[in-house]
N, C-alpha and C positions, 0 to 999 in steps of 0.2 A: 588706688586714688581713691579720697574719701570726700564728699560733696557733703555739706549741711544744710538741714532746711530745720528752721527755729524761727519761733515770733519776737514780731518788733514792738507788742505793745505791751497791755499786761493781762498776755493769754486770750485763749479763746479765739483765737484769729482762723479757726478752720483748718489748724494742720494733719490732721488724722488725713480727712479727703486729699490732700495737695503730697502728703508723703504715700499714701494709696497710690495715687496717679504716676507718680514719678518711678515709684519700687520698680515695676515691669523694666527700667533700663538698670537695675544692681541689681548684686548678686547676694549682698548682704547688707541688712537693714538694721540700726543699734541705737538702742534710747540711751541717752549719755548721765542723763541725770532726774532727779524729780521723784514723785511717788505717786500714791495712787488720787493723789488730789488733782492730779490731768486727767481730762477726758475727752478724749480723739475722736469725734463722732463718723463714724463710715456710712456710705448706704452701698449693699450688696444684695445683688439681685431685689434692688426698691426696698429694703427693708434694712431700720437706722439699725445698726449697733456701735455703742460707745465702749472703746479700748481705756483702759487707764495705765498698763505698766506694761503687756505685752506690743511692741512696734508693729506698728501700722502696716508692716507689710505682710504678716500672717497671712492674708488671706489668696498671697500668689503661693501656687501650691514650691514651684522648684526656688523661692528664695528662702536665704538662712537668717533669723531675726536673734537678734541678741539684747541683752537684758546687761545694762554694760555696769561694772562698777561703782559710778556716781548714782546710780540711782539706789532710793532706799524703797525695800521690798516688803507687803504689806501681803502674806502666804494667803492669808483668807481671803483676800481681794482679787489674787493669783487667779487661785484656783476657783473659782466661779465664771471667773473672766474667760479660762480654759473651757468651762461646760459651756459658755455661752458660743464662744468661737468652734464645739464640736457640734454644734444644733447647725452651723452651717455647711457640715461633712468637712470638717478642716481636720487634718492629723496633723496637729500640733503639739507632738511625742515626735515626730520626723522632723519640725524643723525650726525649733523654739529653744535657745539654749542661756543658761543664765551663769553668771559669772561669777566665782566661788568667791568674788573678793566685793562682792551685790550686799550693803547693810543690812538688815534685816528690822523690818516694824513690830514691836510687841506690842501686845495686850496693855502694857502698863504706859509704854510711849503715848497709845490713846489715851489712855486715862489723865496723863499729865498734862496733853497736850488741852484738855479738856478743862482742868482742874485749872491752867495757869489763861487761858482766854477768860475764865468766869474772874479769877481775882483782877485784871486788868479792867471792869467795871467800863464805863463809858468808853476807856481807851483802849478797847478789845483791838486787836488787828484784822480781823476778821477771819481767822483761819478756819480750816473746813475741817478742823476736830478729827484727824486722818493718825495722827503721831507723827506728821515727817518731821516737823518741826523738833522734838526730843528727842527725835530718832536720828537726826543732824547732827545735834549737840552732842550726843554719845559717840559719835565718828568724829566728831572733833576732840573729845574731851577721851579717845581712846579706852572707850568702854564696850563698845558694839560689839554685837554679836554680827557675824556674817553668815554668809551662803553655806562658802567652806566648811563654818564649824558642826554643820549638820553632819558630815561625814567623821564626824569624833565623837566618841562612844559617852565622853564626858561633858555630852552638849548640854542635859539636863541639868548636872551641875553649875556650870556656866551662868546657864539660864535665871537658874535659883539666887548665885549670887546677885548678879545685875537688876533681879526683881526685889529683892531686897533693898540694893541701891535706891530702886522709885519709889520701893513703898515710905523710905524717910521722908522720902521730896512729898511725896501724896498726905502724911502726917501732918508735914509743914502746912499746904494747901486746905484740910481737914475736912479730905477729900474721902466720901464714904458711902461712895456708890459699889457695889458688889460686881466683879467683871470675873468672876468664875466662868460665867459662861461664855466670855470672849476667851477665856484660855481652855476651856477645851474646845471651840472652835478652829483655835490657833494651833494645838498640838495637832489635831485632824488635818489640818492643812499642810502641817509641816512631812508628815508622812507621807502627802500628796508632793511636796515639792522635790523631796529626796528621789520619789521616780524622775521628774525630769532630768535634765542632761544638763549637768553643771559641769564647767567645764573653767582654765584659768584663760580668763578671755582676755586679756591682751595677746598673750602668743597665739591665740584661737584667731585673734584679728587680723593682728598683724600678718600671723602666715598666709590669711587671705588677700590681704595685700599683697605681696610679696610674691604670691601666686597669681598677682592680675586680675583678680577679683574687684570690681565696682562697690564700693561702701558707701549707705546712705546714712547720715549720724542725724537723728532724728531726737528734738528737743523738746521738754515739754514748758507749759506756764511760757512767758513774755518776756521778751530783755528789759522792759520795765519794771519787771519783780525779780529782777537777780540781786542776789543779797547784798551784794556790792555795789553796783551803779546803779539799782532799781529808785523808786519813790523809797528808801528807807525811812523808819521803819516795816514801812506796810510794802513789805518784799515776803519772797519764799525766802526758802534756806538751803537755796543751791545758784551754783552757777548755770544762769539758763542763756547766757552769751556762747558766741564760736570758742571762746579760751574752755570751758567748760567740757567742750568734747574733747579735749588733750586731757583732760585730768578724769575724766569719766569714761572714757574707756581704752587710756593708756597709750596711746599713738602720740606720735611727734606733728610739731606744728607743720612742717613743711611737707608734709603729707593731705592738708586739706587745701581743695581746689578751688571750687565754687563752694559762695555763701547763701543760701537760696532764702531771702526772708519775706514774713506771710505778713502781711497788715490788711484788715478789713480798711473799706471803701469811707468807716468810720471808724470810731469809737468806741470799747466799753470795757466796763471793769467791773469785777465784781468783790466785794465784801469794804472797807472802810481802804483810806489814802487821799492822797491831792489827784486829781483831777482835772484841769484847766478847762477844758472846752464838755464838761456836762452840760445838760442839755434837762431842766424841770420843768418842761413845758409839752405844749404839746405835739410837736418837733421829735423831742425826746422819748415820748408814750409811744410816737409813731414807728423810730426806729427799734425799740422793745420789740414792740406786737408782732409788725412786719419780720422783720428778722428772727424773731422765737429769740429772745436773747435772755433764755431761761439756763443757766448753767445745768452743764450736761452732766455731770456729778451729783452737786447739791440739789440743784431744782432753783436756786434763787435765783430772782429776778437781775439783770445786770445793768450796770446803770449806762446811760448811752451821752455819744456828744457827737460832736465835728470831729473830722480826723485835724489830727496834732502835729504837724510838719516840725514843728521843735521839737519834739521829744522821737519821732521819725526820724526825721537828721542823725537826732545822735545814736539812737538805735543802731542806724546803718553802719557809723563811724565807729563803735567801739564792736561790733562785729565786723569789719571788712565786706560789708555784704555786695556781691556781686551782680544781683536780679532780685527781682519782686515779685512777689507773689501777691496781687489783690483780690480779696475774696468780700462776697456776697453784695458786690457792685448792683448786681439788681434791685436791692433792697429802696434802693435812692431810684427809681422809677418811678417812685409817686412824687416827686418832689420837685415844685418850679422853680426853689432855690437852693442852692448848696452853698457851702462857706467852709472855708479850711483857714485851720491856725497857722500863719509864718510865723508869729512874734506872740512874745508875754511882754505889758507892761507893770513892771514891780517899783513899786516905791515911783512912781511917778517916771522912770527911762524905760526904753524899750529895748527889750535885748532877745537873740535868737539862739540863745544856749540858757541850757538845762543848769539851773542853779545848783546850790546845795542844799537839802534840806528841804525838798518844796514844803511840806507840810505846814510848814512854820512861816511861809511867806501871802501875802496875800497878791495872787499872781490874776490881772488882767489880760482875757485871751485877744490877738488882735484877727481880726478877717479880714479872709479876700472873699466875697463874693463872686457864685458864676451861674452860670443860668440851667435850672435842670433839663435833661433830656425828656423825660415824662414820655417815654417809648419805655415797651417791654422790651428789655433785651434779651430774656432767655430765646427772642423769637430769631437770632443771628448768630450767624455760624462762622464768623470771622469778623477781624477788629475792622476793613474794609468796610465793610456795610454798616457797622454801629454808628451814630447820631453824631454829629459834628461838635455838640455841646458835650456829650463824653469825651471825647477827644482829646479839646480842651481842657478838660479837669484833668486829663492822664497828663499829657503834655506839662502844664506847669505843677506835680510833681515831678514829674521827669527835671525840669530844670532847676527846681527848690532841691529836690534830694541827693539831684547828679549822679543816680543809680537808675538804672532803667526798668520799669514796668514791663517785666515781660510777660505776663500769664493775667487775665483776668478772666476771675470766676462768675459765669452769669447764673447760675442754679447750683441746689447744694448736688446736682447728680455725679457720678466719680467721673464722667466725661466733661460735664457742661466746664470746660475750660477754655478759655479764646487765647490765641499769642497774638501779639501785637509785633 
């Protein structure tokens, strides 16, 4: 049996904490897509740690953690991350496994990412410049180097061949930056990666499932950044939705049971791209500052706005979401009035459906207003005690989306989660 946890917005929904919370009920936690641009923030013993590529179950000693084939892996970032995890007393060598089909991010991928983004000028996508897009391009172009290739005696030859191809592309961008230091760091990290447990991820995982183990598939980014169904072209380069679990881990669709979708009580977005409910006023500043809405990987300020139920309903539909976790509900504590977007007005017509190519349209969000609860909900231990205004807010979401909000996060702590 496989359950899935993924984001329903533009990422940054707080997936790390939620995976960490649910991990105790599973035997295996598996990352199925994305790269080191994902920053999953956890608080362990009141200390903050951000995981970029290691699955968020790593702090549970008896759990198996697998980096799946759908991930693009930066060995340098992984090495640093393993050092950070070890500082918490975790023996990552015991329970961290890497699929041999996982694609590698090379130093030249990072250079290509930077060169490409600079060439776009004002049309830049807002890439984190981690080399993720170029790495996925090599994957679909059938040029990629994969973790299993590290065990081949001809790995360096394969690396040089791909590097020369990249260099020709960099020359076309007139990219002059010296990346020799990146390469030195890369090969040190490659030696480290060889020392970890590299497995045939598909058989490894399916054998676990056949043995009755429970698997939690962990996604990165969010559904509205999906390469096919997100706000294209302002998207990531992988399949961030439930379908990506099957292609990223090598498991069959019928193995998937619960799909746990995570949404904030409001909306945020990092980088460029359409964001219909974005607030460019004091309320937007309040959400950003109170919610500490700054990228866990990049530190970039996040754009903030009201919750978008048109997008949320769409994300639930394409993912087959069976239950929702709402994070950062406590950030709304200080607002007297709350709004939710329940439709768009486009060219004078109202719709509750996501249009094609949102960035080419003038979208006016239509809002429904709610009275704020104006109470510190971190003080409440159960849903029954929550303010009636909050229950009204949640009930409306349940009715509109037709997927139940089963959990509400009322603080950053790993146990601050209310069951409705």
